[in-house]
C-alpha positions as semicolon CSV with decimal commas, in nm:
position;residue;x (nm);y (nm);z (nm)
1;M;2,299;6,352;-1,989
2;L;2,335;6,600;-2,257
3;E;2,098;6,820;-2,013
4;Q;2,323;6,786;-1,702
5;A;2,630;6,828;-1,922
6;K;2,447;7,181;-2,049
7;K;2,395;7,296;-1,663
8;K;2,798;7,315;-1,608
9;F;2,805;7,629;-1,825
10;A;2,708;7,950;-1,782
11;E;2,469;8,110;-2,073
12;G;2,689;8,243;-2,340
13;E;2,916;8,045;-2,360
14;N;3,049;7,898;-2,725
15;I;2,943;7,564;-2,640
16;R;2,679;7,340;-2,815
17;F;2,584;7,001;-2,753
18;E;2,419;6,771;-2,991
19;V;2,320;6,424;-3,046
20;V;2,458;6,338;-3,381
21;D;2,528;5,996;-3,592
22;A;2,883;5,930;-3,542
23;S;2,870;5,770;-3,862
24;S;2,707;6,024;-4,081
25;I;2,815;6,353;-3,859
26;P;2,569;6,656;-4,010
27;Y;2,798;6,923;-4,067
28;E;3,010;7,048;-4,354
29;S;3,376;7,003;-4,336
30;P;3,646;7,106;-4,169
31;L;3,442;7,280;-3,868
32;F;3,583;7,191;-3,564
33;D;3,911;7,216;-3,385
34;V;3,892;6,949;-3,117
35;V;3,530;6,620;-3,136
36;V;3,492;6,477;-2,785
37;C;3,364;6,112;-2,717
38;Q;3,297;5,998;-2,363
39;F;3,252;5,653;-2,312
40;G;3,116;5,604;-2,696
41;V;3,302;5,493;-2,952
42;M;3,287;5,086;-2,842
43;F;2,909;5,132;-2,908
44;F;2,972;5,250;-3,293
45;P;2,846;4,940;-3,544
46;D;3,115;5,042;-3,759
47;K;3,428;5,214;-3,602
48;L;3,608;5,308;-3,934
49;K;3,350;5,505;-4,092
50;S;3,326;5,683;-3,754
51;Y;3,668;5,761;-3,695
52;R;3,664;5,880;-4,105
53;E;3,364;6,119;-4,001
54;V;3,568;6,286;-3,799
55;L;3,857;6,353;-3,948
56;R;3,620;6,508;-4,239
57;V;3,502;6,773;-3,984
58;L;3,772;6,853;-3,806
59;K;4,035;7,148;-3,927
60;P;4,368;7,070;-3,981
61;R;4,560;7,002;-3,694
62;G;4,262;6,913;-3,499
63;H;4,221;6,658;-3,254
64;Y;3,971;6,358;-3,153
65;L;3,984;6,285;-2,837
66;F;3,801;5,952;-2,687
67;N;3,808;5,732;-2,409
68;V;3,706;5,373;-2,385
69;W;3,693;5,111;-2,091
70;D;3,974;4,916;-2,034
71;S;3,902;4,554;-2,036
72;W;3,746;4,310;-1,814
73;S;4,080;4,291;-1,595
74;A;4,124;4,629;-1,555
75;N;3,771;4,676;-1,462
76;P;3,688;4,381;-1,204
77;F;3,334;4,488;-1,146
78;A;3,266;4,420;-1,530
79;E;3,353;4,078;-1,513
80;I;3,178;4,013;-1,185
81;V;2,863;4,191;-1,273
82;Y;2,808;3,953;-1,574
83;E;2,936;3,610;-1,393
84;T;2,674;3,718;-1,137
85;I;2,392;3,809;-1,409
86;A;2,500;3,490;-1,654
87;A;2,490;3,244;-1,386
88;V;2,132;3,314;-1,319
89;F;2,103;3,264;-1,703
90;P;2,326;2,971;-1,796
91;D;2,221;2,870;-2,106
92;D;2,185;3,245;-2,281
93;P;2,355;3,453;-2,034
94;P;2,323;3,882;-2,151
95;G;2,545;3,967;-2,394
96;F;2,586;4,381;-2,302
97;Y;2,892;4,372;-2,077
98;H;3,070;4,223;-2,391
99;V;3,038;4,527;-2,547
100;P;3,137;4,860;-2,323
101;F;3,415;4,629;-2,212
102;G;3,494;4,481;-2,580
103;Y;3,686;4,700;-2,765
104;H;4,001;4,766;-2,583
105;D;4,304;4,669;-2,789
106;I;4,544;4,987;-2,803
107;E;4,727;4,812;-3,119
108;T;4,369;4,790;-3,308
109;I;4,246;5,127;-3,215
110;N;4,526;5,280;-3,334
111;A;4,548;5,096;-3,631
112;S;4,201;5,182;-3,711
113;L;4,277;5,522;-3,663
114;Q;4,588;5,526;-3,873
115;E;4,407;5,365;-4,118
116;A;4,085;5,629;-4,111
117;G;4,398;5,896;-4,155
118;F;4,466;6,000;-3,809
119;T;4,844;6,104;-3,737
120;N;5,017;6,164;-3,366
121;I;4,822;5,938;-3,181
122;T;4,887;5,968;-2,816
123;V;4,733;5,720;-2,542
124;K;4,721;5,721;-2,191
125;T;4,576;5,436;-1,963
126;L;4,380;5,568;-1,646
127;P;4,386;5,375;-1,350
128;F;4,168;5,495;-1,100
129;R;3,987;5,411;-0,717
130;S;3,673;5,479;-0,801
131;R;3,439;5,522;-0,429
132;I;3,128;5,352;-0,399
133;L;2,882;5,511;-0,166
134;S;2,596;5,284;-0,190
135;A;2,630;4,913;-0,308
136;E;2,233;4,949;-0,357
137;L;2,240;5,224;-0,563
138;F;2,551;5,115;-0,792
139;A;2,342;4,765;-0,865
140;R;2,051;4,952;-0,908
141;G;2,212;5,180;-1,175
142;I;2,349;4,830;-1,344
143;V;2,037;4,591;-1,332
144;F;1,803;4,908;-1,375
145;G;1,922;5,200;-1,570
146;S;2,140;5,034;-1,851
147;P;2,062;4,778;-2,158
148;L;2,112;4,482;-1,922
149;Y;1,791;4,568;-1,825
150;D;1,594;4,483;-2,141
151;E;1,846;4,180;-2,199
152;I;1,686;4,069;-1,816
153;V;1,359;4,169;-1,876
154;S;1,361;3,960;-2,210
155;R;1,449;3,670;-2,011
156;S;1,203;3,668;-1,756
157;R;1,371;3,680;-1,473
158;D;1,279;3,839;-1,143
159;L;1,488;4,178;-1,135
160;T;1,437;4,239;-0,749
161;A;1,639;3,930;-0,684
162;I;1,929;4,003;-0,961
163;H;1,959;4,339;-0,827
164;S;2,024;4,172;-0,445
165;R;2,225;3,940;-0,609
166;V;2,451;4,155;-0,753
167;Q;2,423;4,438;-0,485
168;K;2,588;4,108;-0,234
169;V;2,834;4,066;-0,517
170;L;2,959;4,405;-0,505
171;E;2,988;4,464;-0,123
172;S;3,170;4,143;-0,115
173;K;3,415;4,193;-0,400
174;F;3,469;4,562;-0,305
175;G;3,303;4,748;-0,031
176;N;3,305;5,058;-0,067
177;D;3,619;5,090;-0,312
178;M;3,662;4,929;-0,674
179;P;3,977;4,962;-0,973
180;I;3,839;5,113;-1,284
181;Q;4,046;5,204;-1,552
182;A;4,018;5,399;-1,866
183;I;4,198;5,432;-2,221
184;V;4,215;5,823;-2,325
185;F;4,329;5,777;-2,721
186;D;4,400;6,175;-2,863
187;A;4,425;6,168;-3,242
188;E;4,568;6,446;-3,474
189;Y;4,479;6,562;-3,800
190;S;4,775;6,660;-4,008
191;P;4,711;6,674;-4,357
């Protein structure tokens, strides 16, 4: 992903992309005007610690911008995918889809940001209609290109059959268009 992002900027532009541990950011403080995290916070084991680390490296009046997926009800493809795959493994359904869509309560997130020391928090919910160019490719990405893959393989099931099942459900429920929704947070450091 970082290699793709780098391609969007011209040589010499003052921008760097690095992989860092959000709970132990390896930079002096204060250093940054803005820290951005795209659909990552929900995977952090200790979100409060990560918020405190971001605050530590921000300059005064700096901003932390991040987004999370909203609930399954706002992203029905996620619930449908989960239910479809869980039906194959009723005694031990894969749990991955609970993680990216499980951290969306605005009050809880605001409270954690405030506890970390952020102020002037703004929140925007972004509903969107996403075009599905190919249900087959979308299902392939879900089954073969996400952490769900490891959960399926560990249950020794036929990936091709699961891919086909997910594809058919996505086609029947959405066709070429589906609703998705994210929540964007902008938290300011105002010492």
